[in-house]
C-alpha positions as CSV (number, residue, x, y, z in Angstrom):
1,X,210.3,-38.2,-74.9
2,X,209.0,-35.0,-73.3
3,X,211.8,-33.0,-74.7
4,X,210.9,-34.1,-78.2
5,X,207.4,-32.8,-77.8
6,X,208.5,-29.5,-76.4
7,X,211.0,-29.1,-79.3
8,X,208.3,-29.9,-81.9
9,X,205.9,-27.3,-80.4
10,X,208.4,-24.5,-79.9
11,X,208.6,-22.4,-83.0
12,X,211.5,-20.1,-83.7
13,X,211.2,-16.6,-85.0
14,X,212.3,-17.6,-88.4
15,X,209.6,-20.3,-88.7
16,X,206.7,-18.2,-87.5
17,X,203.9,-18.1,-90.2
18,X,203.6,-14.6,-91.7
19,X,200.3,-12.7,-91.0
20,X,198.3,-12.2,-94.2
21,X,197.6,-8.6,-94.7
22,X,195.0,-7.0,-96.9
23,X,196.1,-4.1,-99.0
24,X,194.4,-0.8,-98.0
25,X,193.2,0.0,-101.6
26,X,191.5,-3.4,-102.0
27,X,189.7,-3.0,-98.6
28,X,188.6,0.5,-99.5
29,X,187.3,-0.6,-102.9
30,X,185.3,-3.3,-101.2
31,X,183.8,-0.9,-98.7
32,X,182.9,1.6,-101.5
33,X,181.2,-1.2,-103.5
34,X,179.2,-2.2,-100.4
35,X,178.1,1.4,-99.8
36,X,177.1,1.8,-103.5
37,X,175.0,-1.4,-103.4
38,X,173.3,-0.2,-100.2
39,X,172.6,3.2,-101.8
40,X,171.1,1.5,-104.9
41,X,168.8,-0.6,-102.7
42,X,167.7,2.5,-100.8
43,X,166.8,4.2,-104.1
44,X,164.6,1.3,-105.2
45,X,161.3,2.5,-103.5
46,X,161.7,5.9,-105.0
47,X,162.3,4.4,-108.4
48,X,159.2,2.2,-108.1
49,X,157.0,5.2,-107.0
50,X,158.4,7.2,-109.9
51,X,157.6,4.4,-112.4
52,X,154.1,3.9,-111.1
53,X,153.3,7.7,-111.0
54,X,154.6,8.1,-114.6
55,X,152.4,5.1,-115.7
56,X,149.3,6.4,-114.1
57,X,149.8,10.0,-115.3
58,X,150.6,8.8,-118.9
59,X,147.4,6.6,-118.8
60,X,145.3,9.5,-117.6
61,X,146.8,12.1,-120.0
62,X,146.9,10.0,-123.2
63,X,143.4,8.5,-122.7
64,X,144.3,5.3,-124.5
65,X,140.8,3.9,-124.1
66,X,139.4,6.9,-126.0
67,X,142.0,6.6,-128.8
68,X,141.3,2.8,-129.1
69,X,137.6,3.6,-129.4
70,X,138.1,6.2,-132.1
71,X,140.5,3.9,-134.0
72,X,137.9,1.1,-133.9
73,X,135.2,3.4,-135.1
74,X,137.4,4.6,-138.1
75,X,138.2,1.0,-138.9
76,X,134.6,0.0,-138.7
77,X,133.6,2.9,-140.9
78,X,136.2,2.1,-143.6
79,X,135.3,-1.6,-143.5
80,X,131.5,-1.2,-143.6
81,X,130.7,2.1,-145.2
82,X,133.4,2.8,-147.8
83,X,131.5,1.0,-150.5
84,X,132.0,1.1,-154.3
85,X,130.5,-0.6,-157.3
86,X,127.3,1.3,-156.8
87,X,124.0,0.3,-158.3
88,X,121.2,2.8,-157.6
89,X,121.6,3.5,-153.9
90,X,123.6,0.5,-152.7
91,X,127.4,-0.1,-152.9
92,X,128.0,-3.8,-153.5
93,X,131.7,-4.0,-152.7
94,X,133.8,-3.1,-149.6
95,X,137.5,-2.6,-149.0
96,X,138.0,-6.4,-148.9
97,X,136.7,-6.7,-152.4
98,X,139.5,-4.5,-153.9
99,X,141.3,-6.9,-156.2
100,X,142.9,-4.7,-158.9
101,X,144.3,-1.3,-159.4
102,X,141.0,-0.2,-161.0
103,X,139.1,-1.5,-158.0
104,X,141.4,0.4,-155.7
105,X,140.9,3.7,-157.4
106,X,137.1,3.1,-157.6
107,X,137.0,2.3,-153.9
108,X,139.3,5.3,-153.1
109,X,137.3,7.8,-155.2
110,X,133.8,6.6,-154.6
111,X,134.0,4.9,-151.2
112,X,136.9,6.2,-149.1
113,X,137.3,9.9,-150.0
114,X,133.6,10.9,-149.6
115,X,133.6,9.1,-146.3
116,X,136.7,10.7,-144.9
117,X,136.6,14.2,-146.5
118,X,133.2,15.7,-145.7
119,X,132.4,18.9,-147.6
120,X,129.8,20.0,-145.1
121,X,129.0,19.5,-141.4
122,X,126.3,17.1,-140.5
123,X,123.7,18.3,-138.1
124,X,120.3,17.1,-136.9
125,X,117.4,18.8,-138.6
126,X,115.9,19.7,-135.3
127,X,119.0,21.0,-133.6
128,X,117.8,24.5,-133.3
129,X,114.5,23.4,-131.9
130,X,116.3,21.4,-129.3
131,X,118.4,24.4,-128.2
132,X,115.3,26.6,-128.1
133,X,113.4,24.1,-126.0
134,X,116.1,24.0,-123.3
135,X,116.2,27.8,-122.8
136,X,113.9,29.5,-120.3
137,X,111.0,31.5,-121.7
138,X,112.0,34.8,-123.3
139,X,115.7,33.8,-123.3
140,X,117.5,33.3,-126.7
141,X,119.5,30.2,-127.4
142,X,123.3,30.7,-127.0
143,X,123.7,30.7,-130.8
144,X,121.6,30.2,-134.0
145,X,122.3,26.9,-135.8
146,X,121.8,28.7,-139.2
147,X,125.2,30.3,-138.6
148,X,127.0,27.0,-138.5
149,X,129.0,25.8,-141.5
150,X,127.2,23.8,-144.0
151,X,123.7,25.0,-142.9
């Protein structure tokens, strides 16, 4: 019986299992892919810093809060102050009361254009007195308000 066991375990050269080999191109491709993935991971912190710095600088440069405030003021001015259908000194209709082509042109000509296209600059009546009061005695104000447009 022992000879049978020996014969079963002895393997001839022809019966030896072949070693599996990996092609060199396949292995190098895998190594290159792994190095590329590692490189991409190492670039991630720089990318995050770049994104955050761009966001902060864009926020500071564009001043979106100021733009939003001005847009809100213009919207409020158009909604509340661009009146038409005047009777004496009071406009009875606003932009939300425009219901026809005639209403639109009346609102546009009487309410919107005079509000948006100012023909003169608006200044306080006492602007020059305010400038004069801030100057030390004997010193002239930096400019005379009578030289401003619309004065």
